[in-house]
C-alpha positions as CSV (number, residue, x, y, z in Angstrom):
1,M,-5.1,4.6,-7.2
2,E,-2.7,6.6,-5.0
3,V,-0.5,3.6,-4.2
4,L,-0.8,1.7,-7.5
5,D,-1.0,4.4,-10.1
6,G,0.6,7.4,-8.4
7,I,-2.3,9.8,-9.1
8,K,-1.0,12.2,-6.4
9,D,2.7,12.0,-7.0
10,H,2.5,15.6,-8.4
11,L,1.7,16.7,-4.8
12,V,5.1,15.8,-3.4
13,R,7.2,18.9,-2.5
14,R,10.4,19.8,-4.3
15,P,13.2,18.9,-1.9
16,D,15.3,21.9,-3.0
17,D,12.6,24.4,-2.1
18,L,12.3,25.0,1.6
19,T,9.1,27.1,1.1
20,D,7.3,24.1,-0.6
21,T,5.0,22.7,2.1
22,R,3.4,19.9,0.1
23,W,3.7,16.2,0.9
24,E,7.0,14.7,1.8
25,Y,6.3,11.5,-0.3
26,T,3.7,9.2,-1.7
27,Y,3.9,5.4,-1.2
28,H,3.7,5.0,-5.0
29,Q,6.8,7.2,-5.4
30,R,8.7,5.3,-2.8
31,L,7.7,1.8,-4.1
32,F,7.8,2.4,-7.9
33,G,10.4,5.2,-8.1
34,Y,12.6,5.0,-5.0
35,A,15.2,7.8,-5.4
36,A,18.5,7.7,-3.7
37,P,21.2,10.5,-4.0
38,G,23.2,10.0,-7.2
39,Q,21.1,7.1,-8.5
40,S,18.3,6.7,-11.0
41,P,14.9,5.9,-9.4
42,I,14.4,2.3,-8.6
43,D,11.1,0.4,-9.4
44,Q,11.2,-1.8,-6.3
45,I,7.9,-3.6,-7.3
46,E,9.3,-4.7,-10.6
47,T,12.5,-5.8,-9.0
48,M,10.6,-7.9,-6.4
49,S,8.4,-9.4,-9.2
50,R,11.5,-10.4,-11.2
51,K,13.2,-11.9,-8.2
52,L,10.1,-14.0,-7.3
53,A,9.7,-15.1,-10.9
54,E,13.3,-16.2,-11.2
55,T,13.7,-17.7,-7.7
56,P,10.3,-18.3,-6.2
57,Y,11.6,-19.3,-2.8
58,T,13.8,-16.2,-2.4
59,R,13.7,-14.4,0.9
60,R,15.1,-11.2,-0.6
61,A,11.9,-9.9,-2.4
62,Q,11.2,-6.8,-0.4
63,S,10.6,-3.1,-0.9
64,V,11.2,-0.4,1.7
65,T,10.0,3.2,2.0
66,W,12.3,4.7,4.6
67,K,15.1,7.0,3.5
68,V,17.6,7.3,6.3
69,W,19.1,10.5,4.9
70,E,15.7,12.2,4.9
71,D,13.2,10.5,7.1
72,N,14.9,10.6,10.5
73,D,14.4,14.4,10.5
74,C,11.4,15.1,8.2
75,Y,8.1,16.4,9.5
76,D,5.9,13.5,8.2
77,P,7.9,10.3,7.5
78,P,6.3,7.2,6.0
79,C,4.1,5.0,8.2
80,L,4.5,2.0,5.8
81,Q,8.0,0.7,6.2
82,S,8.4,-2.5,4.2
83,I,6.7,-5.0,2.0
84,W,8.1,-8.6,1.8
85,C,6.8,-11.3,-0.5
86,R,7.4,-14.9,-1.1
87,T,5.8,-17.6,-3.4
88,L,5.0,-20.9,-1.9
89,E,4.2,-24.1,-3.8
90,E,0.8,-25.5,-2.8
91,D,-1.4,-28.3,-4.2
92,A,-3.1,-26.0,-6.7
93,G,0.1,-24.3,-7.7
94,P,2.2,-21.3,-6.5
95,T,0.7,-18.6,-4.3
96,L,2.1,-15.2,-3.4
97,S,2.2,-14.3,0.3
98,M,2.8,-10.8,1.5
99,N,4.0,-9.4,4.8
100,V,3.6,-5.6,5.4
101,R,5.0,-3.6,8.2
102,F,3.9,-0.2,9.5
103,R,5.7,1.7,12.2
104,S,2.5,3.6,12.9
105,N,-1.0,2.9,11.8
106,D,-4.2,4.7,12.4
107,A,-6.5,1.8,13.2
108,Y,-9.8,3.6,12.7
109,K,-9.3,6.1,9.9
110,A,-6.5,4.7,7.8
111,A,-5.9,1.0,8.3
112,F,-8.8,-0.3,6.1
113,M,-7.8,1.7,3.1
114,N,-4.1,0.9,3.7
115,I,-4.9,-2.8,3.7
116,F,-7.2,-2.5,0.7
117,A,-4.5,-0.7,-1.4
118,L,-1.8,-3.2,-0.4
119,V,-3.9,-6.2,-1.2
120,E,-4.5,-4.7,-4.6
121,L,-0.7,-4.2,-4.9
122,Q,-0.3,-7.9,-3.9
123,K,-2.7,-8.8,-6.8
124,R,-0.6,-6.7,-9.2
125,I,2.7,-8.4,-8.1
126,A,1.1,-11.8,-8.5
127,R,0.0,-10.9,-12.0
128,R,3.4,-9.6,-12.9
129,V,5.2,-12.7,-11.5
130,S,2.8,-14.8,-13.5
131,E,3.6,-12.8,-16.7
132,I,7.4,-13.2,-16.2
133,S,7.4,-16.8,-15.1
134,G,4.7,-18.1,-17.4
135,R,3.0,-19.8,-14.5
136,E,-0.2,-18.6,-12.8
137,V,0.5,-17.3,-9.3
138,R,-2.5,-17.0,-7.1
139,L,-2.9,-14.9,-4.0
140,G,-1.8,-16.3,-0.7
141,R,-2.0,-14.8,2.7
142,Y,-1.7,-11.1,3.6
143,C,-0.1,-10.3,7.0
144,H,-0.4,-6.7,8.3
145,L,2.0,-5.8,11.1
146,A,1.9,-2.5,12.9
147,D,4.4,-1.4,15.6
148,S,1.9,1.1,16.9
149,Y,-1.8,0.4,16.0
150,H,-3.7,3.2,17.5
151,I,-6.8,5.4,17.7
152,Y,-6.3,9.1,18.1
153,G,-8.0,10.8,21.0
154,S,-9.6,13.4,18.8
155,Y,-12.1,10.9,17.4
156,F,-12.2,8.3,20.2
157,E,-15.9,9.2,21.0
158,E,-16.8,8.7,17.3
159,F,-15.1,5.3,17.4
160,A,-16.9,4.3,20.5
161,S,-20.4,5.5,19.4
162,R,-20.2,4.4,15.7
163,F,-17.8,1.5,15.4
164,L,-18.1,-0.3,18.7
165,K,-21.9,0.0,18.7
166,A,-22.0,-1.4,15.1
167,M,-19.9,-4.3,16.3
168,E,-22.6,-5.1,18.9
169,K,-25.5,-4.8,16.5
170,R,-24.3,-6.3,13.2
171,T,-23.3,-9.8,12.3
172,F,-19.9,-10.5,10.8
173,E,-21.4,-10.6,7.3
174,Q,-23.0,-7.2,7.8
175,R,-19.7,-5.7,8.8
176,T,-17.7,-7.0,5.8
177,L,-17.6,-6.1,2.2
178,R,-16.7,-8.1,-0.9
179,Y,-14.8,-6.2,-3.6
180,A,-16.7,-8.0,-6.3
181,D,-19.9,-6.4,-5.0
182,L,-18.3,-2.9,-5.1
183,R,-16.2,-3.2,-8.3
184,Q,-18.6,-1.5,-10.6
185,V,-19.2,1.4,-8.2
186,M,-15.5,1.9,-7.7
187,E,-14.6,1.7,-11.4
188,S,-17.4,4.2,-12.3
189,A,-15.9,6.7,-9.8
190,R,-12.4,6.4,-11.3
191,P,-12.7,9.4,-13.8
192,A,-14.0,11.7,-11.1
193,I,-11.2,10.7,-8.7
194,L,-8.6,11.3,-11.4
195,E,-10.0,14.7,-12.1
196,K,-10.1,15.7,-8.5
197,A,-6.5,14.6,-8.0
198,R,-5.5,16.6,-11.1
199,Q,-7.2,19.7,-9.7
200,M,-5.3,19.3,-6.4
201,G,-2.1,20.1,-8.2
202,R,-3.2,23.5,-9.5
């Protein structure tokens, strides 16, 4: 919901207020409303979707988060750097593949939810390309690249005692989840999550 719907965009600090210590950015803001000096915000996801619908084989359907004029010196620059998509013709019809690149990714505490959100974004792009083109576009592969994929020392013991031990004791099936099995629980939690996000802005 943070990445796709922008439920925490109101927590981004005002750039003209040096005393404002809220967040530097949200991924939703950078992807759906990328703001450059002197220009109107750009919906990069809509732009990507239109490019893919009009020219399925294009290699130019990408979105970026980095702002050179801000992020080289800001306290907390984006970890996600870019999203690149391409549709490929397969026997059953077109599929949408996505490559994602992170400069830095917390392997234990953040990567799972990053990937979950970005696969949901991939689904949204595939639906939008389908709407524009009039052809059903199915999901293809998802490729997650991280320049630095790391575990912080502050919770290394927790990682060793919980995650690694679980790897030894559980089968692959016991360590994985299917979204279909969790959809109802997640959807029922949506109103409470929205309210919590709204309260954070007070």
